N, C-alpha and C positions, 0 to 999 in steps of 0.2 A: 311478882307478876300476877296479872289477872286474866281471866278469859275474855276474849274479844267477841261479844255476842253478835256483832254485825258482820262477821266474816261470812256467814251463810248467805249474805246478800251480794257477795262478790263473785263474778264469773269472768274468767279469762282476763283478769287484770282490770276489768271495768267496774268501778264502784257504783252500786245502785242503792244509794242511801237516801231514803225519803225524809222529807220534812226536817232537814238540817240546814242551818244557816251557813251560807258561804260568805266568809268575811275576809277583809283585807288583813294582811299580817306583815310584821317586820321580818318574817322568816324568809330566807333565800335558799334555793336548792341549786347545787352544782353537781354535775355528773361528769366524771372523767374516766378514761380507760385506765385500768390498773397497771398496764405495762405499755412500753413504747410500741410493741408489736406482739402478735400471737401467731403461732403456727395454725394452719388451716384446720387440723383435727385436734387441736388443743382447745379446751373450753375457755374462751375468753371471758373476762369478768371486768366489772367497772365498780367504782366507788361513788355512792350517792351521799353527798354531804349537805346537811341543813345547818345554816348559820343564822343566829339571831343578830340582825343588823339594827335592831332598835335599841333604845336607851334603857328599857325595863326588862326584867326577866320574863320569860314566856314558858309555859308548860305545854308540852305537846305529847300526843300519843301516836307513835309511828309503828304501824303493824308490820314489822319485819318478819314475823314468824307465823306464816300461814301454813296450815296443814293440808297438803294435797300430794299427789303422787310424785311431784318434783320438789316440793318444798320451797317453791318460789313465793315471794310476797305478792299476793294478788292485788294489793293496793297500788302496785306499780304496773305500768304497761310500757313495753318496749317495742318499737317498730323501726324499720330502716330500709335503706336502699343500698345496693352495691355500687361499685365504682362505675358501672355502666348505667346507673340510674334505674335498675330493675328492683322491684320490691323484694326484700328478703323473705323467704318462706317463714311463716309464723307457726308456732306451736298452737294447737287447737285448745278449745275450752277444757278446763280441768275441773274436776269435782273438788270442792272445798269441804273440810271437816272441822271448821273452827280454827282456833289459833290462840296465840298468847300476845298480850300487849301490856305495857306498863308505862307510867308517866316518865317523861324526861324534862327536867327544867333546865333551860339554857339562860345563863346570864348574858348581859350585853356583850356581843362579840364572841360568844362561845359557840362551839359547833358539836354536832354528833353525826356519825357516819355509819353506813351499812354497805353490804356487798350485794351486787346484782350479778348472778351467773347468767350471762347473755344467752347461751343455748337453751335456757328455760323459756325464752320468748321467741328468738329468731335463729335461723340456721345460716351459717356462712358456707356458701357453695364454692366460691372461687376466691383466690387471693385478691388483694386490692385494698383501697381505702374506702371503708363503708361509713355512711352517714346514718347515725342513729338518733332517734327521738325518744325521750322518756317523759311520761306523764305520771303523776302521783297524787294521791289524795290522802292526807293525814288529818288528825284532829287536834284542835286546840282546846285546852282545859280538861279537867278530870271528868266533866259530865259528857264529853264527846258530842256536844250539840252543835259545834261549829266545825265544818269541814274546810280544809285549806287545800285548794288545787295548785299544782305546780307543773311546769313544763321546762325541759332543758334538752339541748342537743349536744352531741359530741361525736368524735371520730374514733374508729377502731382500725388499726392497720393490721391486715392479715397477710402473712407471707407463706410461700410454699413450705410443705413439710420438709424437715431435715432430721434425719435419724439421730444424729449426735445431739442436736439441740433438744429434740423430743425426749431423749433418754435423760438428759440433765434436768429438764423441766419436771418430768415424772419423778425423778429422784427427790427433787426439792419438795414437791407436793406430797409425796408419800411420807417424807420425814416430818413435814409439818402436820400431817394427819396424825401421825404417831404421837405428836406433842399436843394433841387434842385441839387442833385448829379446825373450827367448823367450816370455814371457807374451803380449806384443803379437802376435807371429807366430801363436800358437795361437788367440788371439781372432779375428784376421782370418779364419782358416779356419772358425771357428764362426759367423760373422756371418750373420744371416738376413734382412737388409734389402738390397734391390738397390742401395742407395747405395754398397755396398762395391765393386761391380764396377769403377768407374773407378779406385779406389785399387789394386785388384789389377792392372789393366792398366798403371798407372804403375809398379808394382813390377817388371814384366817388364824394365824398363830396367836394373835392378840385378842383376848376375850372381849375387850372394849370395842374392837373393830369388826368382830366376826359377823354379826348380823348384817352390817352394811356391806361387807365384802361378799357375803353370800348373795345378797340382793343384786349387787353389781355384776357378779359372775353369771347370774341367770340371764343376763342380756348378751352374753358372748357365746355363740354356738360353736365352741371349740372343744375338742376332746379333753384337753388338759383342764379346761374350766369345769367340765362335768365331773371328771375324776376328783378334782379338789372339793367340789360341793359334796360329792358322795361320801367323802371321808367322815362326814358328820351325820349321816342318815340314821345311824344307830346310837346317836348320842344319848347317854344315860341308860341304855338298855344292855350294853355288853361290858360294863365295867370301865369304859373309857372315862377318865376323870373329867369333872366339870370345874372350871376355874372360878368358883364363887364360894363365898363363906355364908352359909345360911343353914336353916333347919333342913331335915331330910325332905319334908313336904315342899319347902320352897325350892330345894334343889331339883326335885322331880318336876315342879312347875316350870322351872327355868329350862330343864332339859327338854321338856315337851315343847316349849316355845321355840327352842333351837331347832328341834326336828321339824317343826312346822315351817320355819324359815328355810330349811333344806328342801322340804317338799315344794314349797312355793318357788324356789329358785330352779329346781328341776322341771317343774311344770312350765315355767316361763322359757327355759332354754330350749331352742329348736333343734339342737343336735340330736340325731337319732338315738344315741346312747342315753340321753336324758330320760326318755320314757322307759327304757329298760331298767334304769336305776330307780325311777320313781315307783315302778311296780313292786319292787322289793319292800317298799314301805306300806304296801296295801293292808297289812294286818297290824299296823302300829296301834298301840293302846290309846293314843290321843285322837279323839274324834276329828279334830280339825285337820290332822294329817290324812286320815282316811277320806275325808270330804274333799280334800285337794286332789287325791288320786281319782276319786269319782268324777269330779269336774273335768279333769284332764281326759279320762277315759271316754267321757261323753262327747268329746271333740274328735275322737278317732273312730275310724271304721272298724278297727280291731278291738275296740273297747267294750264290746257287748258282754263278754264274760265277767268283767268287773262290775258292770251295772247289775247283772243278775246276782252276783255274789252279794252285793250291798243291799239287795231287796230284803235280806234277812239280817242285816246288821243290828247289833244291840242298840244303836242310837236311833231315836225316832226321826231326827232331822235327816240323817243319812238315808234311812229307809224311804222317807217321803221324797227326797231328791232322786233316789234311784227309781222310784215308781214314776216320777215325772219324766225322767229321761227314757225309761222303758216305753211309756205311752207315746212319746214323741217318735220312737223308732218303729212302733207297731203300725 
């Protein structure tokens, strides 16, 4: 795989690629709902399939892996209307941080597919049959000088929430995530029903899932979520084992990174106990953890003592940030 340098030019799914040739192509895009129906608070997803309908092989570059806070591929745009004809609420513009792309060569009649997690673009507010439109821009050839635009429409059937069906769907998705299914991982992050919380807590026990589960639990302002996150706030400092095989230095780096993930999750969580737990990490040896505490303190009326404390922090970046926050309060 190689870095995709043009990702920085993409915002909110709209490609802004200058001086590229837009050419005809034997490639065809089809997008279909991945299930016959979805529950209202279950993250719906679709499959986008590109098929070479020509007689000769074609090499394309499809940017499935954009780096942003959702992980959605910004080379795609999804819009839609609900069953009453009202426009579906759209997710706003996202910051992009590059991504990965590699060539795919399709022989005549051959296809390649990817997953679109629909809540990354639109929000379903009511049950019904929703009409969605997808536009995409991909590249032909290794030089990425020819952009290929595509459009497709499809339906998604959304039904009222049902506890039994929700539990079964969550169980299947959690099991698939445990088997390293990337789509399942992304869907767990996008789930909007609180029944997902126990599954995220269970995922903390798996080292490969822990960071993702911490991030997801940060979005749920529930006491059990905060308690589960806080289990790892002293990771690597109190003798709690870390499930990695590495040198001592690498182990400490991994532990520091894990504690930073904990701090970030506590900072994001809006339950009152999250700030109480985060303050106990205020003296953490890893500067990124202390900086997270400082940023959160600056958002709070009662955060002044932490700002004053960090004015004399050993790290210059933290001292500078504390000085800035202090001057803003004066």
